[in-house]
N, C-alpha and C positions, 0 to 999 in steps of 0.2 A: 504494500500500500504506500503510495507516495506521501512524503512528509515535507516536501519542499515548501518553504514559506511559512512554516508553523510559527516562527518567532513573531511574525507580523499579525497573527490572528488575535482576536480579543480574548479576554480571560474566559476559561471554559465554563459553560453552564452546567457541565457534568464532568466527571472524571473520564478523560479520554485516553485510552491506551491503544494506539494504532498498530503497534508492532513491538515484538521482542526478538532480539537477536542474541545468540542463536535461537532458532525456533524450537529446539529441543536440545537435551543433552543426554549424556550416557553415564550410567552408574558403573562404579568399579574402576574409574580411571586412577592412575598413580597419583596424579595431581588432583586433589579433591576440590580445588577452587575453580569456580566458574563465574565469569563476568556476564551479566545480563544487561544488554543495552536496550533501554525502553524508550520508545518514541511516543510522543503524545503532546497535544497542546497544553502547556502549563504543567506537565507531569512532574517537573522538578519540585513542585510545591507539595507533592503527595507524601504522606506517611506510608511506609511500606512494611507489611508483615506477612508471615505465612506460618503454617503449622503442618509439618510433615516429618515423620520419623527419620532421623539421621541427617536432616538438612537444617542448617542454621544460616542466618544472615550475618556475615562477617562485617560488612560495611555498606553504606549507601553513599554514593558520590554524586553530588550535584555540580554540574558543570556550568560554564558561562551562559549557555543558552537555557532558557526555562523549559525547553521542549524535549530535553533528554534527562534521564537519570540512569546511573549505573548501579546495579545491585550485585554485590559480590557474595556468592553463596559458598558455603562449605558443605560438600556432599559426602564427606568421609563416613562410610558405613551405611549410606542410604541404599535402599533397594529400588529396582525399577518400579515405576508407578506414576500416577498423576497427582499433582498438588494444585492448590489455588494460591495465587499470589494476590494479596489484597492491597489496593491503593485507596487512600482516604485523603480527601481535601475538605476540611470543615465537616459538614454533615453528609457530604457526598462520598460514595464509595463504589468501587468497581473491583470485581474479582475476575482474574484472568487465569485460565487453566494452563499449566505448564507440565511437560512430561519429562521424566528421566527414563530413558530406554535401556533395554538390555543390549549389551554389545554382542556382535556376531562372534568375536574371538578375542583372545587376549592380544595385547599389543605386540608381544614378541613373536606371535604366530604370523604376522604380516610380513611377507618377504618381498623386498623391493627388486628392481631390475639391477642387473650387473653385466659383466662381460660375457656371460653365456647368452645374453639376449641380443636381438637386433631390433632397434626401435624404428617404427615407420611413422613419420610425422606427416600430418595432413591438416588442412584447414577445413573445418566442417562446412563453411559456406560454399566452398569450391569443390567438394568431393562428390556428393550425391544428394539429390532432392528426393527423399523418400516419402514426404508428406507435403505436397504443394499447398494444402489448406492452411498451413501455418506461415506461409511466406509473408503475408501481411497480417499484422496483429493490431486491431483497432485500439487506439489510445496510446500507442507508442509514438515517439517523436519522428521516427522514420518509417514511412510506409512504401518506400521505393524499392522495387525489385527490377533490376535492369541488367540482364546478362550481357548486353552489348557494351556496357560501361565497366571498364576494368576496376574502377574504384568504388563501385556501389555493390549492394547486396545482390547475390545471385540465387539464393534460395536453398542452398544445401543445409542439411540438418542431421540430427542424431539418428533419425529413422533411416536415412540413406546409408549411414555407416553400418547400422545394424543389419540391413538387408544384404550387405556385401562382406560380412565377417568371413564367409568361406573363401573369399578372394584372398584375404590375408593369410589364411592357413595354407592355401594352395601355393602361394608365393613363397612362404617359409619364414616370414617375420614372426617375432614372438611377443612384441609389445607395441602398443599404439599410443602415440602422443598427439593429442589434438591441441591446436591453438585454443585460447581460452573460450570456454563455453558459457561463462556467466553473463548475466544481463548487461548489455551495452546499449542503453536507451539514449542514444545521442542523435541529434538531428543531422540530416544530410546538409552538406554545404560545400560549395565550390567543387562539386564532383567527388566528394569524399564522404564516406560513412565509416562506421566502426565495425564493418564486417569481419575485421581481423580479430576483434575481441579484446584489445589491450587497453580499453578505457572503461573499466567496470563501473556500473551504476547500482548494482545490488550484489553483495558478496555471498548471498545465500539463495540465489535463484538462477537456475539455468535460463538463458535467454529464450523467451517463448517462441522465437522464430527458429530455434533449434529443437525445442521440445520442452519437456518438464523435468523436474528433479526425478520423478519416478521413471521417466524414459531413460535418464542417465544411469540410474541404478540398474534398470533392466538390461541396458546395453553392457554394463560392466559384468553382470551375472552371465550373460550369454557369451561375452568374450572369454571370461574365466573358464566356462564350460568347454571352450575350444582350445584352452591352453594359452590364451593371449592375455598379457598384462595390460593395464591401462595407466598412463602417466598423465597427470593433470597439470596444465599450464596455469601458474598463478602469478600475480603481480602485487608485491607489497610496497614497491617504491611509490606508486601513484594510483589514483583512481581516475574516473572520467569526470569531466567538468559538469556533467548533468547529474552527478551523484547528489542526493539530498544534503550531504554534509557541506557542500560548497555554498548552497543557498542559505543554509542555517548551520553555521559552524558550531559543533558541540562545545568547543572551547577555543580560546584565542590562539592556542598553540597546537591545534589539531593538524594543521598543515605547516610545512616550511614556507616562508615568505607569505604569510596570510594577507598582507596588504598588497596583494598582487595587482589590484586595479591601479594603484598609484606607483608601486615600485616592483614591477615584474622582473624577476631574475630567472633566466633560463640556464640550465646546466651548460658548462663549457664542453662537456663530453671528454674532458682531458683525464681519462681514467688512470693513466700511469702515475699521476701525482699521488694517488692514494697509497702507493708502495714506495714512493720516493723518500729516501731518508733526509733529503734536503728541502722537502716541499714546504712552501709557506702556508700559513693558516688560511689566508684569503683564497689561495688556489684550491685548497681542499674544500673549503666552505662553498665556493662557487660550483665545484663539481658535484657535491653531494646535496646541497640544499637548494640548488636551482631546479626548476621544474624541467621535466624531460621535454615537453612541449607545452604550449599554452592550454591545450585542450586536455591535459593530463596533470591535474594538481598533485603536488608532491607531498606525500604523507610524512608526518613527523614521528618516526618510530622511537624517538627519545621521549615522547610523551608515553608514560607507562600504560595508560589506558588504551592508546592506539595500538601499542605493541601487543598487549593482551588480546585485544579484539582480533588482530591478524593471526596470532598464534592459534587461538581457539578456532578460527575459521578453517585453518588447514587441518586441524584435528577433526573438526566436524565433517568435512568432506571425506576424510579417510574412513571414519566410522559409518557415515551415512551411505556412501556409494561403494566403498571398498576399493578405492584407487590403490595402485601398487607403486606409485612414485609421484614426485612433483618435479616439474621444471620451473625454476624461478626466473622470471623475466628481469632484465636490467638489474641483476643481483648487486653489483658494486655501487650502484647509485643510491641505495639505501644506506643507513648508518651501519657500519661493519659490526660494532659491538652489539647493536640490537639484533641484527641478523644472526649473530653467533648465539645469542640467548635464545632466539627462536629455535635454532637447530639443537641447542643443548636440551631444551625441553622435548622437542620432537624425538630426538635420538634416545632420550631416556624412556619415553613411552613406547617407541617403536624402534628397538635397536637394530632390526634387520631390514628396515625400510631404507629408501634411498631418495636423495634430492640432488638434482643437477642444477647448478647456477650458471646463468648466461654471463660469461666473463669475456667480453668482446674487445680483446687487444691481441694483435698477432705476434706476440712475443711470449715464449714459454716461461720466462722469468716472472712475468706478470701473472699469467694463468696459474702457475704453480703456487704462487703466494696465497691464493684463495682456497687451495685444497687443505683440508685439515691435516695437521701434523707437520706442515712446512716450517722448518726451523728458522727461516729468515723473515717470515711474515710478520708485519707489525701487529696483527691481531690473529689469534687462533680462532679459526672460523667455524669449526665443527661441520664444515661442508665436505661431504664425501666425494662428490663428483663435480668436475668443472668441464667446460667446453673447449675443445682444441681448435682455436681459430688459426693457430700457426700451421697445423697440418693442412687445414682447409686452404690457406693462402698458398702453401708450397705446391699442393696438387693443382690448384688453379693456374699457377704459373707453369708447372711442368707440362700441362697439356698443350701449351702454346710454343714450347721450346724444345729443340732437339737437345738431348743430354750430351753435354760436352765433357772434356776431361776435368773441368774445374768446378764450376758453380751452377751451371744452367740445368734445366730439366730436372731429372730425378736426383741430382745433387742437392736440390733444395729440400726434397723430402728427407733425404739422408741427413742433412744438416739439422732439420727440425727434430728428428727422432734422436739425434745425438744428445739433445738437451733433456731427455727423459730423466736424467739423473737429478733434475730439479724437483721432480714430482715425488711426494711421499708414496704415491701409489699410481703408477702409470696405467695399470689395468682398470682403474676407476676414473679414467678420463674419457669423455664422450667425444667421438670423432665423427666428422661428416664431410661431404664434398659439396653440399649445397643446402640451403634451407629457405624459409619464407622471406628472409631479409637479404639474400644474396642473389646475384644472377644465377640462372640455371647453369649447371655444369656445361651443358651443350651450347650455351649461348643461344644464337639464332640458327644453329646448324644441327647436324645429327651424326657427329663423329663418334661412331660406336667403338672404334678401336681405343681411343684415349679414355672413353668412359669405362670400358672394361678394365683398363689398367688401374684407374683410380679406385674402382670398386674392389678389385682383387686385393689391393693394398689395404683399403679400409676394412675389409672383412677378414683379414688374416693377421693383422698386427695386434699388439697388446693394447687393445682399446675396447670401449663399448661403442659399437657402430650405430649410426643413425642414418636412415634413408629418408628421402623426401618424396612425397607422393608423386607418382607418374614417371619417376626416373626409369622404372622398369619398362615403360612403353615409349621412351624417348621424348618425353615432354620437354620443351625448351622455352626460352624467353629471357629477356633482359630487363633491367630496371631503367633503361635509357629514357623512357617516357614516364613511367609510373610503376610502382611496386606491383600493381595488378597484373602486369605482364609476366611476372614470375609466380603468379598465383592463379593460373588459368583453371578453368573447370576441367575435371577429369572426364575424358570422353566416354560417354555412355551413362553418366551419372544423373543426367537431367532429361526431362521430357523433351522430345523433339530432336535429340542429338542424332547426327548422321552416322556416328561411329560408336561402337560399344567395345571399349578396351577391357571390359571385365571378362570377356570370353575370347578364346583363341580364334574362333570364327570371325569375331568382330575386329581383330587386330590385323595390321598389315604384315607382310612377310618379315620386314625388318623389325617391327615391334615384337613379333613372336620370337625372333632370334634373340633379341635382347632379354625379353621376359624369361625365356627358357634357360638362357645362360645364367641369369641371376638366380632363378629358382633352383637350378642345380647347385649353385654355390651355397645358397642359404640353407637348403636341406642338408647338404654335406656338413655345413658348419654346426648345425643344431646338435648339441650333445657331444661335440668334438672337444675332448679334453686337451688335445695338443694345442688347440687355439685358445681355449679359456685358461689353461693352467701352465702351458709350456713356456720354456725359456725362449728368448728371442735374440737372434744375431743378424745384423745387417752387414752388407759388404759395400764398400765404396763403389759407386757405379764404374764399370770397367768396359771400355769400348762401347759405351752407350747402354750397357746392360746392368740393371739393378736387381739384386737378389736379397731376399729376406728369408731367414730360416726360423721355423718354430719347432721345438723338440720337447718330447715328453714321453716318459715310460717306454723308451725304445722306438718311438714313432717320430718321423720327421715330415714336415711340410715345407716345400720350397715354393715361394712366390717369385716368379721370374718375369720381368717386364723389359722389353727392348725399347728404350727411350729414344732411339735413333729413327730417323725418317727413311732409313734404308735397311736392308737385311743386315744381320750381324751374327757372329758366331760366339757362343759362350764356351770358353775353355773349361771343361769339367774339372780338371785337376786343380784349378784355382780354388775350388770350393770343397776340396777333399776333407777339410775339418768337420763339415756337417754331413757330407755324403758317406764318409767312412768306407765300410766294406760293401755297401749296397751296389748292386750292378744294374738294377732297373727300378723304375718308379712308375706309378700309375697317374695318368692325366685325369684329373677329377671330372673334367667336362666331357671327354670323349671315351673314357674308359680304356684307352690304349696304353700299352706298356711302352715306356720310353727308356732306351738304353742309357745308362750312366757311365758306360765305359768308353764313350766317344763324345767329342764335342757336339754341342747342340746348335743347329742352324735355326735361327729365328727370323721370320719375316719382319718387315718394318712395323713398329708399334705392336709387336706380338705380346700376348699375355699367356702365361703358362703357370698353372698351379699343380705341383707334383706332390704325391704322397708315397712314402715307403717306410 
């Protein structure tokens, strides 16, 4: 229920409770404290009481706005059930039911994603429209659905994803990461809408154009039944400018730079200063306290009530939907100590869960500083997984360059991986070759040879790999005009599509070649302990050829790529230390036996994955 503008309303004629967040909670949590944020006209004037076995009110916090009150409950020892929370103003009284629910499982039973998984990232608005009736929702600020406009809503939803779960299992991925699914009730303007999901206006509601909270839970249950994990994209750094908090700020320090109308400060995006031992305070402040963009107000996680709200929100979605991981957007833009506290509490409740933080700087020294356990980091983050933008950048360059004897081509990938000594846990680094914020790997072309090389490296090195939707069917595009061109609709996901890439029959010959090649690799990788647990050794690119070896329990995998634009020969003896006494290996894609007693002739830009 909307609460914008409550501060301007007259004194209530009755006690008005419009909303309580979170809408329910769970009994048996390690942390027995729960913050209830109550919205209502003049509700801060209310006396609050309740009577329920095992539940006590620890404190009632009245903020600057009269239209919010925070109730801190202690639920230690409470059993699941419903209670009434009473609000009294003078002689007027309202009782609101509130439920403590039974948890599905203990926190340590929730298992997050790791390097045994392959994440498949997609944008719900652009993947498949399974329910056209929810494309336009009366009462929302945007009612435009225009598939011809790259930056407007196209109508994809959770139902569309649910209808294609078998596609993911056929392909061989093991986890699904959606861009944010929470309500983004922002108006269209200048050809732009929040179809991408990164401007939240309700932290407890799935955007109705995607579906309902129940739809989200059903999707998770059906994904889990197929062995697929689900990763939820969250944003703690900012919300959307149409969030009720901006129209009626709960407190003067709920946001960074609250006087934004007169003194707007946008972040400098200079993230490296946050690990710079010589950084000035003004540089750090402008990076962290500035808003990401004007339409995304910057939340102040140093306000303890804001931080508690956000922590509880992540816990609520884990318990309510059963998500298996979180991807945290714009991770370093929020206050590092606050985010570390969030993860301390989350890891305490869910020790086997996983969170990946977006850490967008193309230098491993920076990325490694955000992974928990880094000895040189200014703040111990408690963040298990970080995103490898260095590897992304090196592979992006390698596809354009012939590998020379010094630094070009796959020498860049080699140099990036050399720096793995910086990471406390390289196997818990998430790697990718493209995502929703980058150009597609193929650009505006369809160079399948270099794509296979990048994917072979991505899926065999010591990383958690992430794919971007449509790579398997050669989807391309660049951001030259707008981000929408790297976020195109998946062919076959929408009514009226001329092509259906969900089926082999609907794909072109080239698309099927790419799909089948990747499918073979993904199914081979699944459960392969040599890839998930094995040691890794790389060789300096030699005569254009780059070789990576993985070894475990007597098994060896060689990933071989020819980075030259002409045929090359791989001298087998140079790799004797990983080949050992083996005389032949199996090509995982063709099933053919390859002799290891003679040099290997490789066509230009060839890719070979051998196992023995």
